[in-house]
N, C-alpha and C positions, 0 to 999 in steps of 0.2 A: 744423398738422402733428400727427399722432397721437403718443401716448406711445411706441408701438413704433418709429415712424419716428425719433423723437428719440433713442431708445436706440441704434438702428442707426447714425444719423448721428454721434452723439457717444459712442462706446463708452467712451472714457476717463472722460468725465464721469459716465456711468452706473456705471462700475466704482468711481470714487471715492465716489459717493453710497452704493453698496452697502457698501463697506468702512467708511465712516463709521458707517452704521447698525449694522454688526456690531461695531464697536469701542466703541460707547457703553456696552455692558453690562460687559465684562470688568474694566475698571479699578475700577468701583464694586462689582461683585459680590463680588470676593475680600475686600476689607476688611469688607464687611457680614457675610459668612459667618464670617470669623475672629473678628470682634467678638462675634457671636452665640455662637460656641463658648466664648469666654472668659467671657461672662456666664452661660451655662448651667453651665459647670464651677464657677464661683464660687458659684452657688446651692447647691451641695452642702454648703457650710460655713456657710450663712446660715440664720436662722430663717424658716420658712414662715408660721407662724401663731402667734398668742398669745391669751391670755385673762387678764383681771384680775378677781379676785373681791373684793368689799368687803362687809363686814358690821359689825355692832356689835362683834363679837368681834375683827375684823381691820380696824380703820379705815384702816390704811395699805395694805391690800390684799394678797392672795396672787396670785402670778403663775405661769403655766405657759406655757412656750415650746416649740413643736414644731419640731424641725430635721428635715431629710430622713433623718437617721440615728439620732436619739435625742430624748428628751423631758427638758427641764430646767426648773428653777424650784422653787417651793415645793410640789413634788409630794407629799411626805410629809404636810404639813399638809392639803392638799386631800384626799388619800385618807382622812385621819382624819375629816374632815367627811363625805365621801361615804359612808363605811361605816355611818354612823348611819341613812341613808335607803336603804341597800342597793344603791348603785351599784357598777359594776365598778371594780376597782382600776386605776389608771392606771400602766401599766408599759410598758417598751419591748417586752417579749415579747408583749403583747396586740396590738400593731400589726404585722401581717405586712408592711404597706406600707413600713415603715421599712427592710426588707431589700431591697426591690425598687426603691424610688424612686431611690436613689443610682445604681444600675445603669442605670436608664432615662435619667437625666440625663447620665451618662457616655457612653452610646451616642449620645444626641442631639448632644452636643458633638463626638464623633468623626465623626459623619456630616456635621456642619457643616464640619469641617476637610477631610474627603474631598470634599465638594462644592466647596470653595474650590480644591482641587487639580485636580479633574477638569474643573470648569467646564462642566457639562452641565445642561440644564434639569431632567432627571429626577432628578439627584443633589440639586439644591436642593429638589425636591419631597419627598424622603424625610425630612429633618429636620423640615420643616414639618408633614408628616402625623403624624410621631411626636410632635411637640409638641402638636398638636391632640388626638390620642388620649390622650396622657399627662395633659393638662389635664382632659379629660372623666373619665378614670379617677380622677384625684386628687380632683376635686370629688365624684364619686359615693362614693368610699371615705370621704372626710371626713364627708359627710352621713350615711352609713350608720353610722359609728362614733358620731357625735353622737346619732343615733336610738337606738343600743344603750344609751348611757349614760343617756338619759332615759326609756327604756321597759322595758328589761330590769332591773327593780328586784327585789331580794330580798324576797319576801313575808314573810320572818321577820325583817326588819330592825327595829331598835329603834323607828324613827319611820316611819310609813307616809305616803307622799305619792303623789298621783295621777301618772301618767305625764306627762312634759312634753317639749318640743322645745328643746334647747339651740341657740341661733342660731349659724350659721357666721360671721355678721358683725353687729355692732351690739350693742345693749343688751338685757338680759333681766333680769327680776325673779322670783325664786323665794323666797317668804316674805321673810326679812330679808336675803337675799343678792342683791346686784346684780352682774351680770357684764357685762364688755365684751369682745367678741371682735373680732379685727382680723387682717388679713393683713400680712405683712412682706416684707422685701427678697428672701427666698428664693423668694417668689411673683412679686414685681414683675420681677426680672431675667429669668426665663424668658419672661415676657410681652413684655418689650421685645425679647428675642432673637427671639421668634416674629415680631414686626413686622419686624425686620431681614431675617429669612429670607424673609418674604413679599415684601418690596420687592426682594430679590435675585432671587427667582423671577420676579417681574413684569418686571424688567429683562431677564432671560434670554429670556423669552417674547417680549417686545417686540422683541428683537434679531432675531427671525425664525428660530428654530430649525426643524429639519426636521420634517415631518409625522409621521414615524415616532417621533421623540422625543416629540412631543406625545401620541401614543397611549400610549407607555410612561408618561408623566407622569400620565395619567389612571388607569393601572392600579396605580401604586405606592401611592397612599393606601389602596387596598383591601388590598394586601398588608401594609402597615404596620398596619392595623386588625386583620387576622387575627393578625399576630404579637403585638400587644398583648392580644388576646383570649386567646391561649394563656398569656401571662404572668399575666393576671387569674385564669385558671383555676388556675394553679399557686399563686398567692397565696391563693386561696380554700381550696385544700387545706391549705396551711400554717396558715391561720387555724383550720381545723376540727381539725387535729391538734395544736394547741398545748396545752401543759399548763396547768393552772389557775394563775391568778395567785397569787403567794405571799401569805400572810396579812400583816396589818399588823405592822410591827416593834414589838417591845416596847421602848420607849425611856424612859430616865429623863427626866421632863419638864423643860423649860426655862421661863423666865418669858416665855411667849408670850401666853397668854390668862389671864383671871381664874381659870379652872379649873387651869391649869398652875401659877400662883402658889400657889393653895391646896394643890394636891397637893405642891408643894415644901415648904410649911410642915408639912403633916401627916407626910410621909415623911422629914423631915430626919434623924431618928435611926433610920430603919428599916434593918434588915440587907438584904443582897442577896437572901437567901432569902425574906424577907417581901415584898420588892418583886416578885420573880418570881411569888409565889403570889397576892398580892392587888392588886399594882399595876395590871394591866390592868383588873380589875373596878372599881377606884376611878376610874381614868381614864375608863372608859365611863360610869360613873354621873355624875360631875361634868361630863363633856363633854356628855351628854344634857341635864343641867340648864342648862348655859350656852346650848345651842341653844334650849331652850324659853324661857328668859328673853329671849333676843334676839328671838324671834318675838313674844313678848308686849309688847316695848317698841316695836314698830312701831305708829305712830299710824294709826288707821283713823277716818275721818270718816263721819258719817251711817251708822252701823252698822245692818245689817239684823237682824231678830229672830233669825234663824238664826245669824248671825255672833256676836251677843251671847251666845247660848246656848252656842256652842262655846267662846268665850273664857272664859265663866264655868266651864265644865267643865274647861278647861285650868288655870285658877287653883286649882280644888279639888284636882286631881291634883298640882299643884305643892306645895300645902300638905301633902299627905300624904307626898310625897317628902321635903320638908324635915324633917317630923317623924321619918320613918324614919332619915334621915341623922343628925339630931341624937341619936337613940337610940344609934347605933353609933359616934359620933364619939369618945367616951372610949377605946373599944377601938382605934380607928384611931390615935389619938395615942400610945397606949402601944406601938404597934408589934407587938402580939401578933396574928398572922394565923393563922387556922385555917379549916377548912371552913365552920363556922357563919358566920364573918364574910363569907366569899365568897358564901354564899347570901343573907345580908342585903344585901350590896352589889348583887347581881343583882336583888333585889326593889326596891331603890331605883332602879336603872336602868330597870326595867320600869314603875315608877310615873311617872317623868319621861318615859318613852317614850309612855305614854298621854296625858300632858299635851301632849307635842310633836305627836302625831298630831292632837289636837283643835285646837291652835294653828295648825298648818300648814293644816288644812282651812278654818279661819276666814279665814286670809290669802288662800288661793286663791279662796274664795268671794267675798271682798271685792274681789279683783282682777277677778274675772269681772263683778261688778256695775259696776265702774268702766269696764271695756272695753265693756260693753253701753251705758252712758250715752254714751261717746264715739261709738260707732257710731250711736246714735240722733240725736246732734247733727249 
């Protein structure tokens, strides 16, 4: 007996089979979509990505945590280090994405709720398409920002380093600084939510929706991508129109690094006026010295002749900087700050900067040799 004959002969059985197939999806689809909405909304308050930086100056590490709406952590200390090599300042205003991402996550969560209420195949396709497009946009934006930080370096910075690529994930070594980059729950939860929406959509399609709805489901991702492209264009305009990042704050030093402790001893009896006039120059000079010393303390095995020459050049500049600093130390300890002292401190900083450039070049060259040896093996 053919299938059509069976259906005609047993209409009630065929009807029950059709009803069972149609009822398989709805009870599971709604919880999946609502759970996806909760996870996506929760991600707005959770960290997306983080980085830990460890060096001889900061053995306990400096941490930066990126949320969908803000950046937190040891940002001031990291900016202090970054400005010596001419990197962009890390501020909330620099990242136009932080204004757009919470809105995107909220829209996705709302569409998940709408899909749970309407229970149509095409409504489940909308949040899934938005999730995929937002993920692509987020990865591109993050990689672009990391590229900016590693390549758009100030040519007039105290210490010159060649452009580099900060990793989005994993470990990286730049001179004496080791960094670990990682994703966090603000990234994981939307990924889990995307999997739930994908399962819900698959269940809806499996339940045998109408052909017309299927055609609409194919068209919705394209519309969502167009919508996201418009948002990206707006965000790009916001990024181009942003104001310059503010300069580093002039802070009274705390006992964080060796330079901070030394500055605290030197400026203990300084007046506020003396600190405002000479404090930033002193901090720049001693901060550059600490950076150079940290780079020179990195052990290099089997040094190449060029590496040896660069490190010898760095040591010579360090000795000159130490001599100049020793010459002005009595005036520093007396707390008498004037224009001549500021000029002298600038000369000290420039001397240590030349040492730092040579030391950084030596470390980068040695790292290149080690990478070449690993590739040869």
